[in-house]
BADREN-821421 format. One record per residue: x, y, z of N, C-alpha, C in turn; residue in three letters. Coordinates in steps of 0.05 Angstrom, whole numbers, plus 5000, padded with zeros to 4 digits. Example, Ala and Ser with C-alpha at 12.3 -4.5 7.8 and 13.67 -1.06 7.14 Angstrom:
REM BADREN-821421
- 5264, 4886, 5156, 5246, 4910, 5156, 5264, 4934, 5156, ALA
- 5257, 4955, 5142, 5273, 4979, 5143, 5258, 5001, 5157, SER
REM end
This chain:
REM BADREN-821421
- 5019, 4983, 5000, 5000, 4997, 4997, 5019, 5024, 4998, UNK
- 5034, 5013, 4990, 5056, 5049, 4989, 5046, 5064, 4967, UNK
- 5060, 5091, 4964, 5048, 5110, 4945, 5030, 5110, 4936, UNK
- 5005, 5124, 4936, 4983, 5121, 4944, 4968, 5138, 4954, UNK
- 4943, 5145, 4939, 4924, 5179, 4954, 4915, 5170, 4975, UNK
- 4898, 5182, 4988, 4887, 5183, 5018, 4864, 5195, 5014, UNK
- 4847, 5184, 5024, 4817, 5191, 5035, 4821, 5198, 5068, UNK
- 4819, 5226, 5081, 4813, 5229, 5102, 4788, 5221, 5117, UNK
- 4801, 5218, 5139, 4781, 5205, 5164, 4789, 5207, 5196, UNK
- 4772, 5213, 5210, 4785, 5207, 5247, 4797, 5189, 5248, UNK
- 4803, 5173, 5228, 4812, 5142, 5243, 4839, 5127, 5222, UNK
- 4830, 5121, 5209, 4854, 5110, 5184, 4847, 5120, 5158, UNK
- 4874, 5127, 5151, 4879, 5132, 5124, 4886, 5113, 5103, UNK
- 4857, 5113, 5086, 4855, 5091, 5058, 4878, 5090, 5032, UNK
- 4884, 5076, 5026, 4903, 5084, 5001, 4892, 5072, 4972, UNK
- 4892, 5088, 4960, 4883, 5076, 4927, 4892, 5080, 4902, UNK
- 4907, 5068, 4887, 4932, 5071, 4869, 4922, 5095, 4854, UNK
- 4932, 5105, 4840, 4925, 5132, 4821, 4948, 5146, 4808, UNK
- 4948, 5143, 4782, 4970, 5150, 4774, 4976, 5182, 4770, UNK
- 4947, 5197, 4768, 4939, 5228, 4763, 4934, 5232, 4784, UNK
- 4941, 5231, 4810, 4927, 5243, 4839, 4957, 5237, 4848, UNK
- 4959, 5254, 4881, 4991, 5252, 4889, 4990, 5234, 4903, UNK
- 5013, 5223, 4904, 5024, 5203, 4924, 5042, 5203, 4941, UNK
- 5017, 5183, 4959, 5028, 5189, 4989, 5053, 5158, 5005, UNK
- 5061, 5162, 5024, 5075, 5141, 5040, 5066, 5139, 5068, UNK
- 5063, 5121, 5078, 5053, 5117, 5107, 5083, 5128, 5126, UNK
- 5070, 5127, 5151, 5093, 5132, 5170, 5108, 5108, 5172, UNK
- 5133, 5101, 5177, 5145, 5083, 5183, 5131, 5063, 5219, UNK
- 5139, 5043, 5208, 5138, 5026, 5236, 5105, 5043, 5249, UNK
- 5086, 5036, 5234, 5064, 5051, 5244, 5047, 5031, 5253, UNK
- 5049, 5001, 5239, 5040, 4974, 5244, 5033, 4971, 5274, UNK
- 5060, 4976, 5281, 5078, 4972, 5317, 5066, 4994, 5341, UNK
- 5075, 5019, 5334, 5074, 5043, 5350, 5036, 5050, 5356, UNK
- 5026, 5046, 5338, 4998, 5060, 5338, 4980, 5036, 5354, UNK
- 4987, 5004, 5347, 4970, 4990, 5364, 4982, 4991, 5391, UNK
- 5006, 4995, 5405, 5009, 5004, 5429, 4999, 5025, 5443, UNK
- 5006, 5045, 5434, 4993, 5067, 5433, 4956, 5073, 5439, UNK
- 4944, 5061, 5416, 4914, 5062, 5423, 4902, 5035, 5454, UNK
- 4930, 5012, 5458, 4914, 4996, 5464, 4924, 5012, 5493, UNK
- 4946, 5027, 5505, 4957, 5036, 5520, 4924, 5057, 5523, UNK
- 4920, 5073, 5506, 4896, 5096, 5514, 4874, 5083, 5520, UNK
- 4866, 5057, 5508, 4842, 5042, 5518, 4846, 5034, 5550, UNK
- 4865, 5030, 5555, 4864, 5008, 5573, 4858, 5035, 5603, UNK
- 4885, 5053, 5593, 4880, 5077, 5615, 4855, 5096, 5614, UNK
- 4844, 5099, 5598, 4823, 5119, 5584, 4794, 5098, 5592, UNK
- 4795, 5087, 5591, 4774, 5070, 5601, 4766, 5061, 5631, UNK
- 4791, 5059, 5644, 4792, 5047, 5678, 4797, 5081, 5684, UNK
- 4796, 5097, 5685, 4799, 5131, 5686, 4769, 5141, 5678, UNK
- 4755, 5146, 5654, 4732, 5156, 5654, 4708, 5139, 5667, UNK
- 4721, 5105, 5666, 4698, 5094, 5680, 4688, 5095, 5715, UNK
- 4725, 5101, 5727, 4718, 5104, 5753, 4708, 5125, 5756, UNK
- 4720, 5159, 5735, 4703, 5185, 5744, 4677, 5183, 5748, UNK
- 4661, 5171, 5730, 4631, 5169, 5720, 4620, 5150, 5743, UNK
- 4629, 5117, 5758, 4626, 5117, 5783, 4626, 5135, 5802, UNK
- 4648, 5146, 5806, 4652, 5169, 5833, 4634, 5175, 5831, UNK
- 4621, 5205, 5818, 4616, 5224, 5809, 4578, 5219, 5806, UNK
- 4572, 5194, 5788, 4551, 5191, 5790, 4530, 5177, 5815, UNK
- 4547, 5148, 5811, 4525, 5142, 5831, 4539, 5149, 5858, UNK
- 4565, 5150, 5874, 4575, 5150, 5896, 4565, 5174, 5904, UNK
- 4570, 5202, 5896, 4564, 5237, 5898, 4540, 5232, 5893, UNK
- 4529, 5224, 5873, 4498, 5234, 5855, 4499, 5262, 5850, UNK
- 4522, 5261, 5838, 4528, 5291, 5822, 4519, 5322, 5842, UNK
- 4528, 5333, 5861, 4527, 5359, 5875, 4528, 5379, 5864, UNK
- 4542, 5387, 5853, 4554, 5401, 5834, 4538, 5407, 5807, UNK
- 4537, 5430, 5795, 4524, 5428, 5770, 4549, 5429, 5743, UNK
- 4571, 5431, 5756, 4598, 5425, 5731, 4599, 5402, 5733, UNK
- 4596, 5382, 5753, 4603, 5347, 5740, 4581, 5343, 5732, UNK
- 4551, 5355, 5729, 4539, 5345, 5699, 4564, 5347, 5675, UNK
- 4570, 5365, 5669, 4580, 5372, 5647, 4608, 5352, 5643, UNK
- 4623, 5350, 5664, 4649, 5331, 5671, 4635, 5293, 5661, UNK
- 4607, 5293, 5676, 4601, 5265, 5673, 4593, 5265, 5648, UNK
- 4584, 5280, 5634, 4574, 5272, 5599, 4601, 5274, 5587, UNK
- 4615, 5284, 5586, 4648, 5290, 5583, 4653, 5257, 5593, UNK
- 4654, 5254, 5605, 4674, 5226, 5604, 4657, 5197, 5594, UNK
- 4627, 5204, 5595, 4611, 5185, 5583, 4620, 5184, 5554, UNK
- 4620, 5207, 5536, 4630, 5207, 5515, 4658, 5198, 5501, UNK
- 4674, 5204, 5526, 4696, 5194, 5512, 4709, 5166, 5531, UNK
- 4686, 5150, 5546, 4683, 5124, 5551, 4673, 5111, 5523, UNK
- 4654, 5119, 5519, 4637, 5110, 5493, 4657, 5108, 5463, UNK
- 4672, 5129, 5467, 4686, 5130, 5439, 4708, 5105, 5452, UNK
- 4714, 5103, 5472, 4743, 5084, 5473, 4732, 5062, 5478, UNK
- 4709, 5047, 5476, 4706, 5019, 5474, 4711, 5008, 5446, UNK
- 4714, 5028, 5429, 4715, 5022, 5399, 4744, 5020, 5392, UNK
- 4761, 5028, 5408, 4791, 5031, 5400, 4799, 5002, 5395, UNK
- 4794, 4984, 5404, 4803, 4956, 5399, 4799, 4946, 5370, UNK
- 4776, 4953, 5359, 4779, 4948, 5334, 4796, 4963, 5316, UNK
- 4799, 4992, 5323, 4820, 4999, 5316, 4854, 4990, 5309, UNK
- 4864, 4984, 5333, 4874, 4965, 5349, 4887, 4951, 5321, UNK
- 4866, 4926, 5321, 4864, 4902, 5306, 4865, 4911, 5273, UNK
- 4852, 4933, 5263, 4862, 4946, 5249, 4892, 4956, 5233, UNK
- 4901, 4973, 5260, 4929, 4977, 5245, 4956, 4956, 5252, UNK
- 4941, 4939, 5274, 4962, 4903, 5268, 4959, 4892, 5236, UNK
- 4937, 4891, 5226, 4939, 4881, 5197, 4943, 4902, 5173, UNK
- 4960, 4926, 5186, 4960, 4947, 5164, 4932, 4960, 5144, UNK
- 4920, 4964, 5161, 4896, 4976, 5155, 4873, 4958, 5143, UNK
- 4877, 4931, 5144, 4856, 4919, 5131, 4843, 4913, 5160, UNK
- 4808, 4915, 5147, 4789, 4916, 5163, 4772, 4890, 5174, UNK
- 4770, 4872, 5189, 4766, 4854, 5191, 4738, 4841, 5209, UNK
- 4717, 4873, 5209, 4701, 4876, 5229, 4674, 4877, 5218, UNK
- 4682, 4879, 5195, 4650, 4882, 5176, 4644, 4915, 5177, UNK
- 4615, 4910, 5153, 4605, 4942, 5151, 4593, 4957, 5174, UNK
- 4579, 4945, 5190, 4561, 4958, 5213, 4585, 4973, 5227, UNK
- 4603, 4953, 5239, 4617, 4972, 5249, 4647, 4982, 5233, UNK
- 4646, 4984, 5223, 4663, 5001, 5201, 4645, 5029, 5198, UNK
- 4614, 5031, 5199, 4595, 5052, 5199, 4594, 5066, 5227, UNK
- 4586, 5049, 5247, 4589, 5053, 5272, 4611, 5063, 5289, UNK
- 4635, 5056, 5289, 4665, 5062, 5299, 4677, 5088, 5285, UNK
- 4662, 5098, 5264, 4672, 5123, 5249, 4654, 5141, 5254, UNK
- 4624, 5129, 5265, 4606, 5155, 5269, 4602, 5158, 5304, UNK
- 4612, 5144, 5318, 4623, 5148, 5342, 4646, 5154, 5349, UNK
- 4666, 5168, 5335, 4685, 5176, 5333, 4686, 5211, 5321, UNK
- 4664, 5212, 5304, 4660, 5235, 5300, 4636, 5248, 5324, UNK
- 4629, 5230, 5327, 4609, 5234, 5354, 4625, 5260, 5375, UNK
- 4641, 5237, 5388, 4659, 5248, 5408, 4667, 5271, 5402, UNK
- 4683, 5268, 5382, 4695, 5303, 5371, 4677, 5327, 5375, UNK
- 4656, 5321, 5364, 4636, 5344, 5368, 4631, 5353, 5397, UNK
- 4614, 5322, 5410, 4600, 5319, 5442, 4629, 5329, 5457, UNK
- 4651, 5330, 5457, 4667, 5334, 5479, 4676, 5362, 5472, UNK
- 4672, 5375, 5448, 4681, 5406, 5446, 4653, 5421, 5455, UNK
- 4639, 5415, 5446, 4613, 5427, 5451, 4613, 5420, 5479, UNK
- 4620, 5407, 5491, 4613, 5401, 5531, 4626, 5427, 5529, UNK
- 4651, 5424, 5522, 4680, 5446, 5534, 4672, 5469, 5533, UNK
- 4659, 5479, 5504, 4647, 5499, 5502, 4627, 5515, 5517, UNK
- 4609, 5498, 5526, 4573, 5492, 5544, 4591, 5502, 5575, UNK
- 4621, 5484, 5580, 4636, 5485, 5605, 4640, 5524, 5613, UNK
- 4654, 5525, 5593, 4667, 5555, 5582, 4660, 5575, 5584, UNK
- 4630, 5570, 5577, 4617, 5594, 5575, 4592, 5599, 5606, UNK
- 4592, 5572, 5620, 4579, 5574, 5636, 4598, 5586, 5659, UNK
- 4630, 5579, 5668, 4641, 5601, 5678, 4646, 5622, 5665, UNK
- 4638, 5631, 5653, 4646, 5657, 5641, 4614, 5679, 5653, UNK
- 4602, 5658, 5644, 4574, 5675, 5660, 4570, 5671, 5687, UNK
- 4582, 5653, 5705, 4587, 5654, 5740, 4608, 5670, 5746, UNK
- 4620, 5682, 5724, 4643, 5693, 5740, 4642, 5722, 5732, UNK
- 4626, 5724, 5701, 4632, 5758, 5683, 4602, 5762, 5693, UNK
- 4574, 5745, 5702, 4548, 5759, 5703, 4542, 5748, 5720, UNK
- 4550, 5741, 5750, 4534, 5726, 5771, 4509, 5733, 5770, UNK
- 4500, 5751, 5771, 4472, 5770, 5780, 4453, 5749, 5766, UNK
- 4464, 5751, 5731, 4446, 5734, 5711, 4449, 5697, 5716, UNK
- 4469, 5698, 5729, 4478, 5667, 5725, 4470, 5656, 5757, UNK
- 4458, 5673, 5779, 4444, 5668, 5793, 4416, 5657, 5789, UNK
- 4405, 5665, 5766, 4380, 5666, 5766, 4370, 5643, 5744, UNK
- 4398, 5638, 5720, 4387, 5613, 5707, 4396, 5586, 5709, UNK
- 4428, 5584, 5725, 4442, 5569, 5729, 4431, 5543, 5755, UNK
- 4425, 5520, 5738, 4403, 5506, 5762, 4417, 5474, 5752, UNK
- 4413, 5451, 5763, 4423, 5428, 5748, 4394, 5424, 5727, UNK
- 4381, 5429, 5731, 4361, 5423, 5705, 4370, 5443, 5679, UNK
- 4383, 5474, 5682, 4392, 5478, 5657, 4419, 5464, 5649, UNK
- 4429, 5451, 5662, 4458, 5443, 5660, 4444, 5413, 5647, UNK
- 4426, 5394, 5654, 4415, 5367, 5641, 4402, 5376, 5620, UNK
- 4386, 5398, 5609, 4376, 5415, 5588, 4397, 5415, 5562, UNK
- 4416, 5426, 5571, 4437, 5437, 5551, 4450, 5411, 5549, UNK
- 4455, 5390, 5568, 4478, 5366, 5554, 4455, 5358, 5537, UNK
- 4424, 5352, 5535, 4409, 5336, 5526, 4412, 5343, 5495, UNK
- 4415, 5379, 5491, 4415, 5388, 5467, 4449, 5377, 5455, UNK
- 4458, 5385, 5474, 4501, 5371, 5466, 4496, 5343, 5445, UNK
- 4485, 5325, 5459, 4488, 5295, 5455, 4468, 5303, 5423, UNK
- 4440, 5313, 5427, 4429, 5302, 5398, 4440, 5327, 5375, UNK
- 4449, 5341, 5379, 4466, 5358, 5357, 4496, 5350, 5342, UNK
- 4508, 5328, 5372, 4530, 5315, 5358, 4520, 5293, 5343, UNK
- 4504, 5279, 5354, 4491, 5254, 5347, 4479, 5266, 5303, UNK
- 4468, 5292, 5310, 4456, 5300, 5276, 4494, 5297, 5261, UNK
- 4499, 5308, 5276, 4534, 5329, 5258, 4549, 5300, 5255, UNK
- 4538, 5280, 5268, 4565, 5253, 5258, 4542, 5242, 5239, UNK
- 4519, 5251, 5229, 4515, 5229, 5207, 4521, 5226, 5176, UNK
- 4533, 5258, 5175, 4560, 5251, 5150, 4582, 5233, 5153, UNK
- 4591, 5233, 5171, 4604, 5206, 5171, 4594, 5181, 5173, UNK
- 4571, 5174, 5193, 4559, 5154, 5182, 4550, 5140, 5153, UNK
- 4535, 5165, 5142, 4528, 5164, 5113, 4558, 5158, 5091, UNK
- 4576, 5163, 5098, 4597, 5167, 5084, 4613, 5138, 5080, UNK
- 4622, 5126, 5100, 4635, 5112, 5105, 4630, 5077, 5103, UNK
- 4638, 5070, 5093, 4631, 5047, 5072, 4658, 5022, 5075, UNK
- 4649, 4994, 5069, 4677, 4973, 5071, 4683, 4967, 5045, UNK
- 4706, 4971, 5035, 4711, 4970, 5001, 4737, 4959, 4998, UNK
- 4732, 4938, 4981, 4753, 4918, 4976, 4767, 4925, 4960, UNK
- 4797, 4920, 4965, 4820, 4929, 4952, 4842, 4900, 4943, UNK
- 4846, 4890, 4927, 4861, 4870, 4916, 4865, 4851, 4947, UNK
- 4835, 4846, 4937, 4825, 4814, 4953, 4821, 4819, 4993, UNK
- 4829, 4851, 4999, 4829, 4860, 5031, 4810, 4881, 5031, UNK
- 4797, 4879, 5051, 4770, 4907, 5061, 4785, 4917, 5073, UNK
- 4778, 4945, 5067, 4780, 4968, 5085, 4758, 4984, 5086, UNK
- 4764, 5004, 5113, 4739, 5010, 5121, 4749, 5039, 5106, UNK
- 4728, 5057, 5093, 4740, 5089, 5080, 4712, 5104, 5078, UNK
- 4728, 5125, 5070, 4706, 5143, 5056, 4688, 5134, 5036, UNK
- 4669, 5140, 5019, 4651, 5134, 4999, 4671, 5164, 4988, UNK
- 4666, 5165, 4951, 4670, 5180, 4936, 4654, 5202, 4947, UNK
- 4663, 5231, 4943, 4647, 5252, 4944, 4652, 5275, 4923, UNK
- 4624, 5284, 4924, 4623, 5307, 4898, 4633, 5334, 4906, UNK
- 4634, 5354, 4897, 4656, 5377, 4901, 4631, 5390, 4928, UNK
- 4594, 5382, 4914, 4588, 5399, 4935, 4583, 5390, 4967, UNK
- 4592, 5365, 4969, 4594, 5341, 4988, 4628, 5357, 5010, UNK
- 4648, 5356, 4995, 4669, 5364, 5001, 4665, 5399, 5016, UNK
- 4661, 5409, 5000, 4647, 5433, 5001, 4635, 5438, 5037, UNK
- 4608, 5424, 5044, 4601, 5414, 5069, 4603, 5406, 5091, UNK
- 4633, 5390, 5077, 4649, 5383, 5099, 4675, 5402, 5113, UNK
- 4684, 5421, 5096, 4696, 5441, 5104, 4682, 5460, 5117, UNK
- 4664, 5466, 5108, 4634, 5480, 5125, 4634, 5474, 5153, UNK
- 4623, 5443, 5153, 4620, 5433, 5180, 4640, 5427, 5198, UNK
- 4673, 5429, 5187, 4694, 5433, 5204, 4702, 5450, 5220, UNK
- 4703, 5474, 5203, 4700, 5510, 5211, 4681, 5511, 5227, UNK
- 4648, 5501, 5227, 4624, 5514, 5254, 4626, 5498, 5269, UNK
- 4631, 5469, 5264, 4644, 5450, 5286, 4661, 5444, 5306, UNK
- 4679, 5453, 5299, 4708, 5457, 5310, 4720, 5478, 5312, UNK
- 4721, 5494, 5298, 4744, 5521, 5305, 4723, 5544, 5309, UNK
- 4699, 5547, 5303, 4689, 5569, 5322, 4680, 5566, 5343, UNK
- 4675, 5535, 5358, 4679, 5528, 5386, 4706, 5531, 5399, UNK
- 4716, 5526, 5384, 4748, 5526, 5410, 4758, 5560, 5404, UNK
- 4745, 5573, 5381, 4752, 5599, 5385, 4733, 5619, 5413, UNK
- 4709, 5602, 5409, 4701, 5610, 5442, 4706, 5606, 5455, UNK
- 4720, 5585, 5464, 4725, 5566, 5484, 4746, 5587, 5497, UNK
- 4770, 5594, 5470, 4794, 5617, 5478, 4784, 5640, 5485, UNK
- 4767, 5657, 5468, 4755, 5676, 5478, 4735, 5679, 5514, UNK
- 4725, 5657, 5523, 4712, 5661, 5548, 4736, 5654, 5565, UNK
- 4756, 5638, 5567, 4774, 5636, 5583, 4795, 5658, 5580, UNK
- 4798, 5669, 5565, 4815, 5689, 5567, 4802, 5723, 5582, UNK
- 4777, 5713, 5575, 4764, 5738, 5599, 4761, 5731, 5621, UNK
- 4758, 5710, 5632, 4766, 5694, 5660, 4783, 5702, 5667, UNK
- 4809, 5692, 5658, 4829, 5701, 5665, 4840, 5730, 5678, UNK
- 4829, 5747, 5654, 4833, 5778, 5662, 4816, 5783, 5671, UNK
- 4798, 5777, 5677, 4771, 5787, 5710, 4786, 5775, 5729, UNK
- 4798, 5749, 5726, 4811, 5739, 5757, 4836, 5760, 5763, UNK
- 4849, 5766, 5741, 4872, 5783, 5743, 4868, 5809, 5756, UNK
- 4840, 5817, 5748, 4840, 5843, 5756, 4830, 5838, 5790, UNK
- 4806, 5823, 5792, 4796, 5827, 5819, 4812, 5819, 5841, UNK
- 4824, 5797, 5842, 4853, 5794, 5858, 4877, 5804, 5861, UNK
- 4883, 5830, 5835, 4901, 5853, 5841, 4886, 5877, 5856, UNK
- 4858, 5883, 5852, 4850, 5895, 5860, 4842, 5897, 5896, UNK
- 4836, 5872, 5910, 4835, 5860, 5927, 4865, 5854, 5951, UNK
- 4881, 5866, 5928, 4912, 5859, 5942, 4916, 5819, 5942, UNK
- 4900, 5801, 5930, 4906, 5779, 5937, 4931, 5759, 5914, UNK
- 4945, 5773, 5919, 4973, 5750, 5900, 4980, 5723, 5911, UNK
- 4960, 5714, 5913, 4968, 5688, 5924, 4961, 5653, 5909, UNK
- 4965, 5640, 5926, 4963, 5616, 5916, 4925, 5615, 5898, UNK
- 4916, 5615, 5914, 4888, 5622, 5890, 4884, 5627, 5874, UNK
- 4898, 5653, 5865, 4899, 5665, 5844, 4919, 5640, 5818, UNK
- 4939, 5632, 5825, 4953, 5620, 5816, 4944, 5590, 5805, UNK
- 4919, 5581, 5827, 4913, 5559, 5812, 4887, 5567, 5810, UNK
- 4876, 5584, 5805, 4852, 5590, 5782, 4858, 5590, 5769, UNK
- 4879, 5607, 5753, 4886, 5604, 5730, 4904, 5586, 5721, UNK
- 4931, 5570, 5733, 4927, 5541, 5731, 4910, 5531, 5721, UNK
- 4883, 5517, 5733, 4864, 5493, 5718, 4858, 5510, 5689, UNK
- 4851, 5538, 5690, 4842, 5543, 5660, 4857, 5539, 5639, UNK
- 4879, 5544, 5644, 4903, 5534, 5628, 4908, 5509, 5626, UNK
- 4905, 5489, 5641, 4914, 5466, 5638, 4889, 5450, 5623, UNK
- 4862, 5463, 5629, 4846, 5452, 5617, 4837, 5452, 5589, UNK
- 4853, 5485, 5577, 4841, 5492, 5546, 4876, 5478, 5540, UNK
- 4903, 5487, 5539, 4918, 5474, 5536, 4916, 5443, 5526, UNK
- 4907, 5431, 5545, 4903, 5396, 5544, 4888, 5399, 5512, UNK
- 4862, 5412, 5512, 4843, 5401, 5496, 4854, 5418, 5459, UNK
- 4871, 5440, 5462, 4889, 5454, 5445, 4913, 5431, 5431, UNK
- 4913, 5422, 5448, 4945, 5401, 5453, 4931, 5378, 5424, UNK
- 4911, 5365, 5436, 4896, 5338, 5426, 4874, 5333, 5409, UNK
- 4873, 5359, 5396, 4850, 5360, 5375, 4858, 5376, 5350, UNK
- 4870, 5399, 5357, 4877, 5434, 5334, 4893, 5425, 5322, UNK
- 4921, 5413, 5324, 4931, 5397, 5301, 4919, 5379, 5283, UNK
- 4909, 5366, 5283, 4890, 5348, 5273, 4871, 5351, 5257, UNK
- 4857, 5370, 5271, 4838, 5386, 5252, 4846, 5420, 5232, UNK
- 4873, 5422, 5239, 4883, 5436, 5237, 4890, 5432, 5200, UNK
- 4908, 5406, 5204, 4917, 5391, 5178, 4888, 5382, 5162, UNK
- 4863, 5375, 5183, 4843, 5370, 5166, 4829, 5383, 5141, UNK
- 4828, 5415, 5162, 4838, 5429, 5139, 4841, 5437, 5112, UNK
- 4868, 5436, 5120, 4887, 5433, 5099, 4880, 5417, 5083, UNK
- 4878, 5391, 5087, 4873, 5368, 5065, 4841, 5368, 5049, UNK
- 4820, 5385, 5057, 4796, 5389, 5040, 4806, 5418, 5026, UNK
- 4821, 5425, 5039, 4829, 5454, 5016, 4838, 5447, 4994, UNK
- 4850, 5418, 4997, 4871, 5413, 4980, 4851, 5397, 4955, UNK
- 4840, 5381, 4977, 4816, 5348, 4958, 4799, 5386, 4939, UNK
- 4786, 5400, 4951, 4773, 5411, 4934, 4786, 5430, 4908, UNK
- 4806, 5426, 4913, 4831, 5452, 4886, 4833, 5418, 4870, UNK
- 4832, 5399, 4878, 4832, 5376, 4870, 4857, 5376, 4855, UNK
- 4882, 5379, 4879, 4914, 5385, 4866, 4922, 5353, 4857, UNK
- 4936, 5362, 4833, 4956, 5338, 4821, 4977, 5339, 4824, UNK
- 4992, 5322, 4808, 5028, 5334, 4803, 5035, 5351, 4790, UNK
- 5057, 5373, 4793, 5071, 5359, 4814, 5061, 5388, 4836, UNK
- 5037, 5391, 4838, 5028, 5406, 4862, 5022, 5394, 4897, UNK
- 5032, 5376, 4900, 5021, 5362, 4918, 5037, 5365, 4940, UNK
- 5049, 5384, 4947, 5062, 5393, 4973, 5046, 5402, 4997, UNK
- 5014, 5412, 4996, 4998, 5420, 5019, 4988, 5384, 5022, UNK
- 4973, 5369, 4995, 4961, 5350, 5002, 4981, 5330, 5020, UNK
- 5007, 5334, 5011, 5029, 5312, 5031, 5037, 5326, 5059, UNK
- 5026, 5345, 5064, 5034, 5360, 5090, 5003, 5356, 5103, UNK
- 4989, 5355, 5098, 4965, 5344, 5113, 4957, 5325, 5116, UNK
- 4972, 5308, 5097, 4968, 5272, 5100, 4989, 5263, 5121, UNK
- 5009, 5278, 5128, 5036, 5272, 5142, 5019, 5284, 5174, UNK
- 5011, 5305, 5171, 5000, 5316, 5200, 4980, 5303, 5205, UNK
- 4955, 5291, 5194, 4937, 5279, 5201, 4948, 5253, 5217, UNK
- 4961, 5232, 5202, 4970, 5211, 5208, 4987, 5227, 5239, UNK
- 5002, 5246, 5237, 5019, 5247, 5271, 4996, 5259, 5287, UNK
- 4979, 5278, 5280, 4955, 5295, 5292, 4930, 5269, 5308, UNK
- 4930, 5252, 5295, 4910, 5233, 5301, 4914, 5215, 5329, UNK
- 4936, 5211, 5332, 4939, 5190, 5359, 4930, 5214, 5377, UNK
- 4945, 5239, 5381, 4943, 5262, 5401, 4900, 5269, 5407, UNK
- 4895, 5265, 5378, 4864, 5269, 5386, 4850, 5242, 5397, UNK
- 4862, 5225, 5400, 4844, 5208, 5410, 4863, 5202, 5444, UNK
- 4886, 5217, 5439, 4894, 5215, 5469, 4871, 5229, 5487, UNK
- 4865, 5257, 5481, 4847, 5275, 5497, 4815, 5258, 5506, UNK
- 4819, 5235, 5500, 4795, 5210, 5519, 4806, 5208, 5544, UNK
- 4831, 5196, 5546, 4844, 5187, 5574, 4851, 5213, 5592, UNK
- 4857, 5242, 5587, 4869, 5255, 5598, 4849, 5276, 5623, UNK
- 4826, 5270, 5614, 4804, 5294, 5628, 4813, 5283, 5658, UNK
- 4799, 5259, 5675, 4803, 5245, 5693, 4818, 5255, 5707, UNK
- 4853, 5252, 5690, 4878, 5263, 5713, 4876, 5289, 5714, UNK
- 4862, 5302, 5699, 4867, 5337, 5701, 4849, 5336, 5723, UNK
- 4820, 5331, 5727, 4803, 5336, 5750, 4811, 5321, 5770, UNK
- 4826, 5295, 5773, 4836, 5292, 5795, 4866, 5312, 5813, UNK
- 4881, 5327, 5788, 4898, 5343, 5807, 4892, 5367, 5806, UNK
- 4869, 5378, 5792, 4870, 5408, 5804, 4851, 5406, 5806, UNK
- 4825, 5391, 5816, 4792, 5391, 5823, 4799, 5381, 5854, UNK
- 4794, 5397, 5875, 4796, 5374, 5905, 4767, 5363, 5902, UNK
- 4744, 5365, 5902, 4718, 5356, 5903, 4718, 5332, 5881, UNK
- 4736, 5328, 5859, 4738, 5305, 5849, 4756, 5299, 5851, UNK
- 4776, 5297, 5863, 4795, 5284, 5883, 4780, 5263, 5904, UNK
- 4772, 5278, 5910, 4757, 5267, 5950, 4737, 5246, 5933, UNK
- 4719, 5252, 5917, 4701, 5232, 5906, 4711, 5199, 5895, UNK
- 4734, 5214, 5883, 4753, 5187, 5865, 4763, 5168, 5894, UNK
- 4775, 5188, 5907, 4792, 5172, 5927, 4766, 5155, 5952, UNK
- 4749, 5173, 5949, 4723, 5155, 5976, 4718, 5131, 5958, UNK
- 4704, 5132, 5925, 4690, 5115, 5920, 4712, 5088, 5908, UNK
- 4741, 5088, 5913, 4768, 5070, 5917, 4769, 5061, 5944, UNK
- 4766, 5082, 5967, 4772, 5082, 5995, 4755, 5079, 6002, UNK
- 4725, 5070, 6009, 4692, 5069, 6012, 4699, 5085, 6051, UNK
- 4727, 5068, 6063, 4717, 5078, 6092, 4731, 5088, 6108, UNK
- 4748, 5107, 6082, 4760, 5132, 6088, 4745, 5155, 6098, UNK
- 4752, 5158, 6123, 4730, 5187, 6129, 4738, 5208, 6113, UNK
- 4707, 5224, 6105, 4717, 5253, 6098, 4730, 5276, 6104, UNK
- 4736, 5274, 6131, 4749, 5298, 6138, 4776, 5287, 6135, UNK
- 4786, 5262, 6133, 4813, 5259, 6127, 4825, 5260, 6097, UNK
- 4807, 5268, 6078, 4810, 5277, 6051, 4819, 5308, 6049, UNK
- 4817, 5321, 6074, 4818, 5342, 6070, 4792, 5366, 6055, UNK
- 4791, 5391, 6060, 4769, 5411, 6078, 4764, 5429, 6048, UNK
- 4786, 5426, 6034, 4787, 5458, 6017, 4756, 5460, 5998, UNK
- 4746, 5474, 5989, 4723, 5478, 5983, 4726, 5497, 5954, UNK
- 4756, 5502, 5939, 4766, 5503, 5918, 4766, 5487, 5896, UNK
- 4742, 5481, 5876, 4738, 5467, 5864, 4733, 5483, 5833, UNK
- 4732, 5464, 5814, 4729, 5474, 5802, 4706, 5496, 5790, UNK
- 4681, 5489, 5804, 4660, 5506, 5798, 4665, 5534, 5818, UNK
- 4685, 5539, 5831, 4686, 5563, 5848, 4684, 5591, 5821, UNK
REM end
């Protein structure tokens, strides 16, 4: 499958030989590195997110509004992670798909829904924090558990709808007696639609997240400077903000930036010798894809280390006989 053209998706890059299109080469040792990486992400992510869900949903009964968003984010990641063994198997066999047409469509659809659900939930969390800090009077009137539940339901519905193009575009195609889970051939209109969907479904929410957190950080700095409290609380508040933002940006932004380049190159229908943008996009997506997957196992660790409430809930879940007062009494949480 060397020297080939690529049809891009969130998971696997399919190769189809063609003399009049740009030729690509796969990364060396891909069939060794990616299975090991995906297997590690699967084990760490399922345990971490499963533990977080149990700790907040069943042990603590979701006492804070922010926990509703955290639990939904963990559920989205957990559902995605249980599909990873399929892609581990695919990478081990050099891209050959052995799991049938239904799982090809379903797993690709789940990956797409997970990306949209993650970024929309993070956008909702950042807008909720923005509202609570910048407009506390308005926040007190509308922020409630019912409000958060309705917002999360809307996010799931929207994400499932936005994932439908991926569900409809995937198929199992036979090439040299081997089956591959790939995208169908798309028209110019469908390519434009994919480009618009990527911009509206990822880059616009990402811009909103960064804007909200910049405003929050500025507000916190001004507030503590006026009150004369240049202390640990200020540093911790800003640190949590930047950790959450940086983790998501480092995970998904590189892949989607190269996906944007790939879509633009595909729309322009580049042919030799004008293949450099296409090759850069191909290489970038190959390298960025695993980082996007890693995002699904980072959240439990971020909240464990930087959210006192979540840490106490997870410790209490694993050590049910430990007394509450021995876990600390700090009230500084991500909802503060």
